[in-house]
N, C-alpha and C positions, 0 to 999 in steps of 0.2 A: 280316955278314948272309949267311944261307945262300942257296944257289942257289934253293931252293923259294920263299923270300921274295922274291928278285929276280924270279923268274918271276911270282909273284903280283902284285907291284907293277907289273911290265910289262904284265900282262894287264889290270889295272885301268886303267892309263894308256891302253892301247889302246882299252878299252871306253869310257872317258870321252871320248877323242878322237873315237871314232866317233859318240858320242852328240851331240857339239856340232853337227855339220851338221844332224842331225835336228831338234834343238831350234831351231836357227836357221831351218830351213825352216818349222817350225810357226809361229814368231813372225812370219815374213814371208809369211803366207798369209791371204788374205781369202776368207771363205766367204760367197757371196751367193746369194740365192734370187729368181729373176725369171722372167717368161714367156720362152718360146722366141723366138729371133730378135728380141730387144728391145734390142739394141745395134747399132751399126754393125759391119761385119765385122772391123775392126781395133781396136775400142775397147779390149778387154781386153788385147790384145798391146801396144798402145801404153802403156797404164797400167803394165803390168809392166816394160816397157823403161825407162820414166821413173823409176819408184819402186823397182823391185826386189821389189815385192810380187806374189806369184803369186795368181791368182784361181781358186777352185773355184766353178764356175758350175752350180748345181743348177737344173733347169728345173721351174717350177711347173705343175702340171696343173689347178689350179683354186683360186679364192680360198678355198673351204671348207677345202682341204688346208692352205693357208698359215695360216689362222686356227686350225685345230686344232693344228698344230705349235707355234705361238706360245703358245696358251693352256695347252698341256700343260707348257711350259717345257723348257729344255734342248735347244732346237732345234739348237744348234751354229752358227747363222748370225750373221754380223757385220753384214750389211746385207740388208734385204728390200725388196720393191717392192709394197706393198699398195695396193689401191684406196682411194678416199676413205672410204667407209662402213666398210670393214674396218678401216682405220686408226683410225677413231673407236672401234670396239668394242675393239680391242686396247689403245688408250691408256686407255680407261675401265677396262679390266681390269688395268691396271698392267703390260702386256707390252712397252711401248715406253719407250725412254729419252728424256726431254726433251733437246732439242738445245741446245748451247751456241752462241749466235749468233757469239761472238767467234772460233770455230773454223771458221766458214763464210765463204767469200769472195765469194759471188754472190747473197746473199739480196736485195739491192737491185735485182738485174737481172731478177727474176721479172716476167713480163707483168702490167701493172696490172690487167687484168681478172681474172686468176687470183688476184692478191692480194686482191681484193674477195671472190671466191668462197671463199677460205680462211677468211674470218671466219665462215662458216656452220659450220665444223667446230671447235666450241668445245673439244673434248677433244684433238684431234690436231694442231691447227695449229702448236703449239709443238714437235712431235715429228717433223715431216715436212718434206721439201723436195719441191715438185712436180717431176715428171719429164716425163711426156708426158700429153696430155689430148685430149679430143675430145667430140663430140656424137653423139646418136642422131638420124638423119634419113633422107632418101630418096636412095638410090643407084639410078640407072636407066640403061638403054640408050637413049640419046637417039633413035636412029633408030626403034627398035621402038615406043617410047611415042608419038612424034609421028606415026608411020604410022597408029596406031589412034585418035589424038586430037590433031589439030594444035594445038589451043588448050588442051592438058592443063595443069591448074594445078599445075605441078611444084614450086612453092615452098609448097604447102599440103598438109596432111594429108588434105584432101578427096580427093586423088588416090587414097588408099588406104582411108580411113575411110568414104567414101560408097559403099555397096554397088553402086550403079548405075555408078560409075566403076571400081571394082575389077573389076567383071565385064568391062569392056572390055579388061583386060590379063591376065585369067586364062589365056588361051590361050598367052601367051608366058612365063608363070611369075612368080608373086609369092612372096617369102619374107619371113619375119618373124624377128627376132632371138629366140632362145630364152632370154629373160630376163624373167620375170614382173614383177619390180619395175620395170624400165625401161619395158616396154611399158605396164603399167597406169598408171604415172605419166604417160606421154605421152597415153594415152587419157583419163584423168581430167582432165588439164589442158585437153585439146581440148573436153571436155564442160563446162568451166567449174567443175570441182570440185577439191578439194584433192588434189594429185598423189599424196601418200603415204597417203591415207586408207584405212582398213579398215572404215569404217562400212558396214553392210549395204546401205543405200540407194545409196551411191556404187558399191560393187562390183556391185550389181545393174544399175546404169546402164551401167557398163563392160562387163559380161557381155552385155547386150543388144546393144551396138554390135558387140562382137567376134563374137557368135553369127551375126550377119548377114553378117559377112565370111568366116566359116569355109569356105564352099564354094569360095572363090576363092584360098585360101592353099595353095600347093603344098608348101612346106617350112618347117619351123622349124629355124633353124640360126644359129649365131653367126659362121660363116665362109663367106659365100656367094660368095667371089671366084671359085673354080673354076667354079661353075655359071653365074655371070654371064659369064665369058669364053667358056665352051663353048656359050653360047646357051640354057641351060636355064632361065634367069631373065631377066626384063627389068626387074623392080622389086623393091627390097629395103628394108625398114625395118631399119636396122642402124647399125654404127659408121661414122663419117666417113672413117676410113682405108680402108674397103672400096673406095671409088671410086679412090683413088690406086693401090692395089695391083692392082685390076682393070685399070686403064688401062695400068699398066706391064707387066703380064703379057700383055695383048692386044698391045701394041706390040712386045714382044720376040718374040711368036709371029708377027708379020707380019700381024695381023688389022686390018682397017680398021674398028674399032669405037670409038665415042665414048661414054664413061661420064661421067655428071655426078652431082653431089651437091648437095642443098639442105637447109639448116636450115629447118624448117617455120616459116612466119610466125606460127603460133599459139603457138609456143614448144615447147621440147623439153628433155630431160634432158642434163646435162653430166657427164662422168666425168673423174676425174683420178687417175692413178697417181702414187705418190710414193715417195721413198726414206726409209727409217726404220731406226733402230738398235734391235735388241731389247735389253731391259733387262739380259739376261744375256750380251750379246755379249762374247766373249773378247778381241777386238781392235777396240774402237771407234775407236782412232786410225787404223786402216787404212780403216775405213768413212768417217771424215771425209775422209781423203785421196782416196778414190774419189769421194765426192760433189763435192768441189771440182774434181776432174779432169773429170768429165763435165759439170759446170755451166759450163765454159769455153765461150764462144760457138762456137768452131770445132768442138768436140766435140759440143755439142748440135745444131749444124746437120747434122753428119754422121749423127747418130742419127736426126734427123728425115727426112733425105733417104733413109735406108735403110728406116725403118719405115713411112713414109708418114703419120706422125702429127706434129702440131706439138709442139714441146717448150716448156718453161717459160721459158727464158731469152730475154728480149726482144732482147738484143743478138745473138742467133743468127739472127734473122729475115732480115737482109740476105743471108745465105749459104745460105738454104734455097732449094730449087728454085723457080723462078718460078711453076710450075704450082700450087704450094701457097701460096707467099708472097703471090701476087696474087689468090688465090681468096677472096672475102669470106665464103664458107661454110666455110672451113677456118680462116683467121686472121680473127677476128671484130671488128666495130666495137662501139662502146659500146652502140648500140641493140640489137644482137643479143645481146650479153652480158646485157642487161637481161631478155631473154625466156627465159633459161636456168633450168632447175630443178636446183638442187644436190642431191647425194645426202643421205640422211637415215638415221640409225641408228634404225630403228623397232623396236618390241617384237617378241618372238618370237610372241606371240599374233596381232598384226597381220600379221606376215609369213606365218603359217600360213593366215590367212583369205585373203590375197591369192594365196597359192600354190594354194589350193583353187579359186579363181575361174579361175586360169590353167589348171590341170589339166583342169577341165571344158571349157574352151574348146578346148584342144588335142585332147582325146580325143573331142570331139563328132562326130557323123556329118556328113559333108560334103554330104549331099544336102538 
């Protein structure tokens, strides 16, 4: 064998040897797509330390982006965290892989109330594992509300939806979550109508109620925590986690502020984020490993304590911060579960009609 051949073989061997670590690294990499700050601070590091699987964590900027990526195919993700109605549409479109229950270790540990809610999601229930969840309700600055109205009906949507009451809190600031589907569902249910309706008469009734409130709404936003803590708002219709996050931020800043949250007695919407494996995931085995890892009670409790949202594993509850665990408006009883409105995958035509109603409300003159 000539020197040139030896050199060639040596070079090929070196190239092949160099390629092995690269291939190995690719095989031991999990790509996931989730909201920002939606794990405990050490969740990913502990998963990698235990399994040797590295995690590429891409941050989701909106459910619409997630849906577009998955529907287009070839997203490159092994595990995603869609909301309930997004998961319904993705599964109906064939973008999610049905899960193998034999490969999941904690399905029987899911909160009983969430198990019942999952039955409403006929397409995606076999392709998702619940992750975190919550409700839409009233977060408020207790002192400011009671200063203005000592007997304020804080557990009722009357507090916000009756214009004569909303007017009493307008000076300290009212915000509303910028989510037409959620707000309209809450309003229509309050009016005794079908929450996900797009019938003209139902949307007209919702529009009439909202129009009367418009002069008193200071902001439309989905993350009111900073304004609540800074004193720019005293009442917000939004996510249940807003209260926990506002209280923690206030306490860490040394402010003597008490925030509270109430699930409206009239009923409200519930949302549930889930874990799902895309149908074209390159490493579904790593996705299963991650699902099983985070579903352990100690890991779910750490995630709940960090994010301020309850997690799906019932066995995690004893390790969740008492301020959440013992709050009946965060961890719900059966009677409260019965008042919740699950998400619904409605038609594009209905969604457009609801969006038009919302846009007219948001852009209406405030006088």
